[in-house]
VOPAGU-2260 file (C-alpha; in pm, 1 decimal, decimal comma):
REM VOPAGU-2260
SITE   aa  ch    i         X         Y         Z
SITE  MET   A    0   -1959,5    2065,6     101,5
SITE  SER   A    1   -2180,9    2099,7    -207,4
SITE  SER   A    2   -2157,4    1782,0    -418,5
SITE  SER   A    3   -2263,3    1807,4    -781,6
SITE  LEU   A    4   -2107,1    1478,1    -891,4
SITE  ARG   A    5   -2282,1    1164,3    -767,0
SITE  LEU   A    6   -2099,5     835,6    -801,3
SITE  THR   A    7   -2210,3     474,9    -786,8
SITE  ARG   A    8   -2024,7     188,8    -619,5
SITE  ARG   A    9   -1946,2      45,2    -962,1
SITE  GLN   A   10   -1789,9     372,3   -1079,2
SITE  VAL   A   11   -1578,3     407,0    -766,8
SITE  LEU   A   12   -1439,5      52,9    -777,9
SITE  ALA   A   13   -1373,6      66,5   -1152,8
SITE  PHE   A   14   -1183,4     392,1   -1108,5
SITE  ARG   A   15    -977,0     249,7    -822,4
SITE  ARG   A   16    -884,3     -56,5   -1026,2
SITE  ARG   A   17    -772,4     161,9   -1316,2
SITE  ALA   A   18    -587,4     410,8   -1096,7
SITE  GLY   A   19    -423,2     125,5    -909,8
SITE  GLY   A   20    -303,9     -47,4   -1227,1
SITE  LEU   A   21    -516,9    -359,3   -1178,2
SITE  GLU   A   22    -699,3    -367,7   -1512,1
SITE  GLU   A   23    -406,6    -432,0   -1747,1
SITE  ARG   A   24     -46,3    -511,6   -1660,5
SITE  MET   A   25     212,7    -251,0   -1758,0
SITE  PRO   A   26     553,2    -330,6   -1915,3
SITE  ILE   A   27     820,9    -324,0   -1648,9
SITE  SER   A   28    1024,6      -3,3   -1625,7
SITE  PRO   A   29    1124,6     248,4   -1357,9
SITE  ASP   A   30     816,8     454,5   -1450,0
SITE  SER   A   31     573,5     163,1   -1424,2
SITE  LEU   A   32     730,1      50,4   -1096,8
SITE  ARG   A   33     679,2     400,7    -962,5
SITE  ARG   A   34     318,5     407,4   -1079,8
SITE  ALA   A   35     252,5      68,5    -919,0
SITE  ALA   A   36     398,4     206,9    -595,6
SITE  TRP   A   37     215,4     540,1    -620,4
SITE  ALA   A   38      67,8     490,6    -272,0
SITE  GLY   A   39     351,2     265,5    -160,1
SITE  LEU   A   40     362,2    -114,1    -149,3
SITE  GLN   A   41     313,3    -256,4     196,1
SITE  ASP   A   42     578,5    -522,4     254,7
SITE  SER   A   43     521,4    -624,3     616,7
SITE  MET   A   44     445,2    -979,0     499,7
SITE  PRO   A   45     743,4   -1142,8     326,2
SITE  ARG   A   46     748,8   -1043,9     -40,9
SITE  ALA   A   47     402,7    -887,6     -35,4
SITE  ALA   A   48     540,6    -595,2    -236,1
SITE  VAL   A   49     658,2    -831,6    -511,1
SITE  LEU   A   50     311,7    -983,8    -538,4
SITE  SER   A   51     150,8    -639,2    -550,1
SITE  LEU   A   52     389,8    -547,5    -830,6
SITE  HIS   A   53     312,0    -871,6   -1014,9
SITE  ALA   A   54     -60,1    -787,3   -1006,6
SITE  ARG   A   55      17,3    -467,4   -1198,5
SITE  ILE   A   56     332,8    -520,5   -1405,9
SITE  GLN   A   57     462,9    -770,1   -1661,1
SITE  GLY   A   58     790,3    -953,9   -1604,6
SITE  VAL   A   59     811,6    -915,0   -1226,7
SITE  GLU   A   60    1052,9   -1157,4   -1059,0
SITE  SER   A   61    1103,9   -1253,7    -695,5
SITE  SER   A   62    1394,9   -1007,2    -679,0
SITE  THR   A   63    1213,6    -708,4    -836,2
SITE  TRP   A   64    1169,2    -544,2    -494,9
SITE  GLU   A   65    1546,3    -479,6    -512,9
SITE  HIS   A   66    1519,8    -284,7    -840,8
SITE  PRO   A   67    1753,0      20,0    -835,0
SITE  SER   A   68    1455,3     255,6    -865,5
SITE  LEU   A   69    1292,7     123,2    -545,7
SITE  ALA   A   70    1368,8     153,3    -174,5
SITE  GLN   A   71    1235,1      24,2     156,6
SITE  LEU   A   72    1142,0     223,0     464,1
SITE  TRP   A   73     910,0     225,1     762,4
SITE  GLY   A   74     621,7     401,1     593,5
SITE  PRO   A   75     254,6     469,3     674,2
SITE  ARG   A   76     166,7     352,4    1025,7
SITE  TYR   A   77     531,2     241,2    1054,4
SITE  HIS   A   78     477,0     -70,8     844,8
SITE  THR   A   79     750,4    -187,4     608,6
SITE  TYR   A   80     694,1     -37,4     262,9
SITE  VAL   A   81     857,6     -48,5     -77,6
SITE  VAL   A   82     841,7     288,7    -254,6
SITE  ALA   A   83    1004,2     457,6    -549,3
SITE  LYS   A   84    1336,8     610,6    -442,6
SITE  ARG   A   85    1215,2     938,7    -592,1
SITE  ASP   A   86     926,8     932,0    -345,3
SITE  PHE   A   87    1121,6     834,4     -32,2
SITE  ALA   A   88    1074,5    1179,9     120,6
SITE  LEU   A   89     697,4    1176,0      71,0
SITE  PHE   A   90     650,8     853,9     264,1
SITE  SER   A   91     886,2     960,8     543,1
SITE  VAL   A   92     896,4    1339,2     589,9
SITE  GLY   A   93     534,5    1361,1     475,1
SITE  ARG   A   94     439,9    1189,6     800,4
SITE  HIS   A   95     660,2    1400,1    1030,0
SITE  PRO   A   96     453,5    1483,5    1341,5
SITE  ASP   A   97     301,0    1827,9    1383,1
SITE  ASN   A   98     300,4    1782,7    1760,3
SITE  PRO   A   99     619,2    1940,8    1907,7
SITE  LYS   A  100     672,2    1660,0    2159,7
SITE  SER   A  101     636,2    1384,3    1898,7
SITE  ARG   A  102     850,3    1575,2    1649,8
SITE  LEU   A  103    1128,3    1617,0    1906,6
SITE  ARG   A  104    1113,7    1244,9    1989,8
SITE  ALA   A  105    1152,4    1150,8    1622,3
SITE  GLU   A  106    1445,3    1387,7    1574,3
SITE  ARG   A  107    1625,1    1270,5    1889,5
SITE  LEU   A  108    1588,5     908,0    1789,1
SITE  ALA   A  109    1723,5     989,0    1444,0
SITE  GLU   A  110    2024,0    1158,2    1600,8
SITE  GLN   A  111    2084,3     854,4    1822,4
SITE  LEU   A  112    2072,4     620,3    1526,0
SITE  HIS   A  113    2304,0     837,3    1318,6
SITE  ALA   A  114    2558,9     865,9    1599,8
SITE  HIS   A  115    2548,3     493,7    1676,2
SITE  LEU   A  116    2568,3     366,9    1319,1
SITE  GLY   A  117    2834,8     606,2    1196,5
SITE  GLY   A  118    2764,6     522,1     835,1
SITE  LYS   A  119    2751,8     142,8     883,6
SITE  ARG   A  120    2502,4     -57,0     676,9
SITE  ALA   A  121    2517,2    -406,0     828,9
SITE  THR   A  122    2340,7    -357,8    1160,5
SITE  THR   A  123    1993,0    -495,0    1231,8
SITE  ASP   A  124    1720,2    -320,7    1426,2
SITE  ARG   A  125    1757,7    -583,4    1701,1
SITE  GLN   A  126    2128,4    -512,1    1740,4
SITE  ILE   A  127    2060,5    -140,0    1751,3
SITE  GLY   A  128    1781,3    -187,3    2002,3
SITE  ARG   A  129    2005,8    -383,2    2236,3
SITE  ALA   A  130    2290,1    -133,2    2205,0
SITE  LEU   A  131    2074,7     176,7    2259,9
SITE  GLY   A  132    1818,8      28,6    2493,7
SITE  ILE   A  133    1526,8     103,2    2262,7
SITE  GLY   A  134    1272,0    -114,7    2087,1
SITE  ASN   A  135    1021,7     -53,3    1810,6
SITE  GLU   A  136    1014,6     315,7    1899,1
SITE  MET   A  137    1319,5     357,4    1673,1
SITE  ARG   A  138    1068,6     345,0    1387,2
SITE  TYR   A  139     948,7     690,5    1487,9
SITE  ALA   A  140    1279,1     823,7    1352,8
SITE  ALA   A  141    1166,5     724,4    1002,4
SITE  THR   A  142     954,6    1038,7     973,1
SITE  THR   A  143    1271,8    1249,8     959,4
SITE  GLY   A  144    1354,2    1097,1     620,6
SITE  THR   A  145    1698,1     986,9     745,1
SITE  VAL   A  146    1629,9     617,2     811,8
SITE  ALA   A  147    1639,3     349,3     541,9
SITE  ILE   A  148    1596,5     -25,3     583,1
SITE  ARG   A  149    1637,2    -351,5     397,2
SITE  TRP   A  150    1418,4    -646,1     495,4
SITE  ASP   A  151    1424,6    -967,3     293,6
SITE  GLY   A  152    1149,0   -1137,0     490,2
SITE  ALA   A  153    1368,8   -1393,4     660,4
SITE  ARG   A  154    1582,6   -1193,5     901,3
SITE  ALA   A  155    1561,0    -878,0    1109,7
SITE  PRO   A  156    1575,6    -562,8     892,2
SITE  ILE   A  157    1908,0    -391,8     835,8
SITE  VAL   A  158    1894,7     -22,8     925,1
SITE  TRP   A  159    2113,0     267,7     813,9
SITE  THR   A  160    2089,9     644,6     801,1
SITE  VAL   A  161    2085,7     874,6     498,9
SITE  ALA   A  162    2097,7    1248,5     442,2
SITE  ALA   A  163    1777,2    1433,7     526,4
SITE  PRO   A  164    1567,6    1517,9     216,8
SITE  GLU   A  165    1543,8    1884,5     124,3
SITE  ILE   A  166    1166,8    1916,9     145,0
SITE  ASP   A  167     934,0    2091,2     384,5
SITE  PRO   A  168     716,7    1843,4     581,5
SITE  ALA   A  169     399,8    2033,0     485,4
SITE  ASP   A  170     486,9    2007,5     115,6
SITE  ALA   A  171     564,0    1638,0     149,1
SITE  CYS   A  172     238,8    1577,7     336,9
SITE  ARG   A  173      39,1    1760,8      70,5
SITE  GLU   A  174     184,2    1541,7    -204,8
SITE  LEU   A  175     125,0    1229,0       4,3
SITE  ALA   A  176    -239,5    1337,0      39,0
SITE  ARG   A  177    -256,7    1372,4    -339,7
SITE  ARG   A  178    -127,0    1016,1    -376,4
SITE  HIS   A  179    -385,3     886,9    -130,4
SITE  LEU   A  180    -665,1    1067,4    -314,0
SITE  HIS   A  181    -562,1     922,8    -649,1
SITE  ILE   A  182    -538,2     559,1    -533,3
SITE  PHE   A  183    -808,4     551,2    -264,8
SITE  GLY   A  184   -1034,2     826,6    -393,6
SITE  PRO   A  185   -1293,8     941,2    -348,2
SITE  THR   A  186   -1203,1     977,2      16,9
SITE  THR   A  187   -1170,7    1221,9     306,3
SITE  ALA   A  188    -906,6    1388,6     519,8
SITE  ALA   A  189   -1001,1    1154,0     803,5
SITE  GLY   A  190    -935,1     856,8     577,1
SITE  PHE   A  191    -597,4    1001,2     484,4
SITE  ALA   A  192    -509,3    1046,0     852,8
SITE  ARG   A  193    -593,6     682,1     929,7
SITE  TRP   A  194    -399,8     545,9     633,3
SITE  ALA   A  195     -87,8     756,7     687,1
SITE  GLY   A  196     -93,9     732,9    1066,1
SITE  ILE   A  197     -81,3    1110,3    1110,2
SITE  SER   A  198    -294,0    1352,5    1311,2
SITE  ARG   A  199    -630,7    1464,4    1182,7
SITE  ARG   A  200    -500,9    1821,5    1199,3
SITE  SER   A  201    -208,7    1740,7     967,1
SITE  ALA   A  202    -441,7    1561,0     727,8
SITE  ALA   A  203    -694,8    1845,6     728,3
SITE  ASN   A  204    -420,9    2101,1     664,0
SITE  ALA   A  205    -289,4    1894,8     373,9
SITE  TYR   A  206    -635,5    1875,1     218,2
SITE  ALA   A  207    -692,2    2247,9     270,9
SITE  SER   A  208    -367,8    2322,1      85,0
SITE  LEU   A  209    -471,9    2122,7    -223,4
SITE  GLU   A  210    -612,3    2353,2    -489,7
SITE  SER   A  211    -775,9    2092,7    -713,3
SITE  LEU   A  212   -1028,8    1908,0    -496,5
SITE  LEU   A  213   -1374,5    1826,5    -626,9
SITE  PRO   A  214   -1660,5    1762,2    -381,9
SITE  ILE   A  215   -1854,5    1449,2    -473,3
SITE  ARG   A  216   -2129,3    1231,4    -332,8
SITE  SER   A  217   -2035,4     863,5    -313,6
SITE  PRO   A  218   -2231,9     573,8    -163,0
SITE  LEU   A  219   -2046,2     659,1     161,0
SITE  GLY   A  220   -2155,4    1023,0     165,4
SITE  ASP   A  221   -1972,4    1350,1      97,9
SITE  GLU   A  222   -1612,6    1292,1      -4,5
SITE  TRP   A  223   -1337,4    1448,5    -215,7
SITE  LEU   A  224   -1184,7    1362,1    -551,2
SITE  LEU   A  225    -888,4    1512,9    -731,3
SITE  ALA   A  226   -1032,5    1736,4   -1001,7
SITE  GLU   A  227    -784,1    1590,1   -1248,1
SITE  ASP   A  228    -940,1    1245,9   -1187,4
SITE  GLU   A  229   -1296,5    1351,4   -1271,2
SITE  LYS   A  230   -1266,3    1255,9   -1637,8
SITE  ALA   A  231   -1132,1     911,4   -1549,2
SITE  MET   A  232   -1406,7     864,7   -1293,2
SITE  ARG   A  233   -1674,9     947,5   -1550,9
SITE  ALA   A  234   -1511,8     733,0   -1821,0
SITE  ALA   A  235   -1682,5     423,6   -1951,5
SITE  GLU   A  236   -1590,4     111,7   -1758,2
SITE  THR   A  237   -1317,1     -99,6   -1914,2
SITE  ALA   A  238   -1314,7    -478,7   -1905,0
SITE  PRO   A  239   -1174,8    -587,1   -1567,5
SITE  ALA   A  240    -885,6    -832,0   -1551,2
SITE  PRO   A  241    -996,3   -1198,2   -1534,8
SITE  ALA   A  242    -813,6   -1258,9   -1205,8
SITE  ARG   A  243    -558,0   -1108,4    -970,7
SITE  LEU   A  244    -420,8   -1251,9    -645,5
SITE  LEU   A  245    -363,4    -954,2    -417,2
SITE  PRO   A  246    -138,5   -1006,4    -114,3
SITE  SER   A  247    -213,2    -910,4     244,5
SITE  GLY   A  248    -188,5    -532,3     276,3
SITE  ASP   A  249    -233,0    -455,4     -93,5
SITE  ALA   A  250    -355,2     -98,6    -143,5
SITE  TYR   A  251    -675,3    -211,9    -317,1
SITE  PHE   A  252    -819,6    -350,8       5,3
SITE  LEU   A  253    -614,3    -160,0     264,7
SITE  LEU   A  254    -934,2      -2,0     394,1
SITE  ASP   A  255   -1117,1      79,8     717,8
SITE  GLY   A  256   -1474,9     102,7     840,2
SITE  ALA   A  257   -1740,7     184,8     583,2
SITE  GLU   A  258   -1483,8     169,2     302,8
SITE  ARG   A  259   -1466,9    -204,5     360,7
SITE  GLU   A  260   -1844,5    -226,4     325,6
SITE  LEU   A  261   -1822,2     -57,4     -12,6
SITE  LEU   A  262   -1567,1    -310,2    -138,9
SITE  VAL   A  263   -1724,5    -618,9      21,3
SITE  PRO   A  264   -2094,8    -558,2      98,6
SITE  ARG   A  265   -2156,9    -881,5     292,3
SITE  ALA   A  266   -2050,6    -875,6     658,7
SITE  ASP   A  267   -1966,5   -1249,2     675,8
SITE  ARG   A  268   -1727,1   -1210,7     382,6
SITE  ARG   A  269   -1563,6    -901,9     532,0
SITE  GLU   A  270   -1487,5   -1107,7     841,4
SITE  ARG   A  271   -1303,8   -1363,7     626,0
SITE  LEU   A  272   -1095,7   -1100,2     447,7
SITE  TRP   A  273   -1015,8    -853,4     725,4
SITE  THR   A  274    -945,7   -1097,2    1006,6
SITE  SER   A  275    -836,2   -1006,6    1357,8
SITE  ARG   A  276    -493,9   -1158,6    1289,7
SITE  VAL   A  277    -289,4   -1180,1     970,6
SITE  TRP   A  278    -506,2   -1099,3     670,5
SITE  PRO   A  279    -525,7   -1352,2     388,2
SITE  GLY   A  280    -475,9   -1243,7      30,7
SITE  ALA   A  281    -774,3   -1117,3    -168,8
SITE  LEU   A  282    -906,9   -1297,5    -474,9
SITE  LEU   A  283   -1003,8   -1034,0    -733,8
SITE  VAL   A  284   -1207,2   -1192,3   -1013,4
SITE  GLU   A  285   -1358,4    -989,3   -1296,2
SITE  GLY   A  286   -1358,7    -670,5   -1090,7
SITE  GLU   A  287   -1498,2    -804,3    -760,9
SITE  ILE   A  288   -1338,7    -952,8    -450,1
SITE  ARG   A  289   -1467,6   -1310,4    -474,8
SITE  GLY   A  290   -1267,2   -1491,3    -207,4
SITE  THR   A  291    -938,0   -1523,6     -21,5
SITE  TRP   A  292    -613,9   -1715,5     -58,9
SITE  ARG   A  293    -323,1   -1829,1     154,8
SITE  ARG   A  294       3,0   -2000,7      64,3
SITE  ALA   A  295     202,7   -2252,5     264,4
SITE  GLN   A  296     526,6   -2350,6      87,3
SITE  HIS   A  297     418,9   -2508,4    -245,0
SITE  THR   A  298      45,3   -2515,6    -174,8
SITE  MET   A  299    -197,2   -2234,8    -256,0
SITE  ARG   A  300    -530,5   -2271,2     -77,3
SITE  ILE   A  301    -810,0   -2067,7    -234,7
SITE  GLU   A  302   -1149,4   -2007,2     -74,8
SITE  ALA   A  303   -1406,1   -1877,2    -322,6
SITE  TRP   A  304   -1719,4   -1706,0    -189,4
SITE  GLY   A  305   -1955,2   -1884,4    -420,7
SITE  ARG   A  306   -1937,9   -2065,4    -748,3
SITE  LEU   A  307   -1687,7   -1950,1   -1010,4
SITE  SER   A  308   -1712,3   -2034,0   -1378,7
SITE  ARG   A  309   -1462,7   -2278,6   -1525,2
SITE  ARG   A  310   -1305,8   -1988,9   -1712,2
SITE  ALA   A  311   -1265,3   -1788,5   -1389,6
SITE  ARG   A  312   -1117,0   -2087,9   -1203,3
SITE  ASP   A  313    -867,8   -2142,9   -1484,8
SITE  ALA   A  314    -768,4   -1774,5   -1470,9
SITE  VAL   A  315    -719,8   -1791,3   -1094,3
SITE  GLU   A  316    -507,7   -2106,4   -1118,6
SITE  ALA   A  317    -296,4   -1953,6   -1395,1
SITE  GLU   A  318    -236,1   -1649,5   -1173,4
SITE  ALA   A  319    -141,0   -1870,1    -879,4
SITE  ARG   A  320     114,6   -2066,2   -1080,0
SITE  ALA   A  321     261,7   -1747,7   -1227,9
SITE  LEU   A  322     333,0   -1577,9    -894,2
SITE  PRO   A  323     701,0   -1471,8    -878,9
SITE  LEU   A  324     783,5   -1671,8    -567,5
SITE  PRO   A  325    1123,3   -1831,8    -492,0
SITE  VAL   A  326     991,4   -2189,7    -493,4
SITE  GLU   A  327    1162,2   -2499,4    -630,9
SITE  ARG   A  328     854,3   -2652,0    -793,2
SITE  GLU   A  329     517,2   -2549,0    -930,6
SITE  ILE   A  330     252,9   -2422,4    -692,1
SITE  GLU   A  331     -27,0   -2670,7    -618,9
SITE  VAL   A  332    -367,2   -2501,1    -613,9
SITE  VAL   A  333    -621,4   -2635,1    -365,2
SITE  TRP   A  334    -980,3   -2506,3    -359,8
SITE  GLY   A  335   -1181,1   -2501,6     -40,1
SITE  PRO   A  336   -1196,0   -2348,5     307,2
């Protein structure tokens, strides 16, 4: 790989914030919801997708995840995701296994689900598991593009089957790779494989089929960027948003290995953000991750990694109180560990 474009950490993070819609909130519409969900919205924590949308879009409410233009499925790494309905096939069929044994398993499970459900839409995964004698492995059927879910965060997800999308898995995987490059770029095929939960061979093939990749040199070494994103990467940095409260699993910090070091250089702070159990939310202040947050009912506990200006603290507290959560009274903000 011959890299003519050399990027700094500041350039990379500024580009990712812009590409991810974190610099300025967009007016709510089907198009802006799709852009906010360009790499999917992880929703494995109750209403995480809503909070990710709120960080990017104006007028988001606690029920916005049910917008007619959105859908839920078991997406990358079989986590619960909210995606644009138009992109359902990319996040399902785009991850269909290239291994014959794994592909056959997914297709057989999909057939079992379809035969058992018979068009019903009021059966939970637990009920299905008991009836068919299967557990979480039913999620493997999601890669056929025929399994949809609805999970409201309080009960077991409802599962039903839909018609298979008319798209070739290789085409879907290629477009999914393009999405990953745009939101997480610059990156590599190995990074795509880890994020999507697919084989390195599938990821490498998807990258090889993309015609518009630009080799670059980032602080992490030789990586790839979509050629169409070069201009945005070279663009002058815009003013970062004063504050955003990103939920656990938000795409901005859904990273592994050295990518985490790029976002959060200090090891002790990485340990506080990417914990061995449930991740806290990330406190994004003026373009940098500056702490973590957790909510328990009406209390928001914020841990800042160092002193914040009064202006920054006010912006964080305003964000906390504006979160579109189904609570009966105003959120109380508590600072400290």
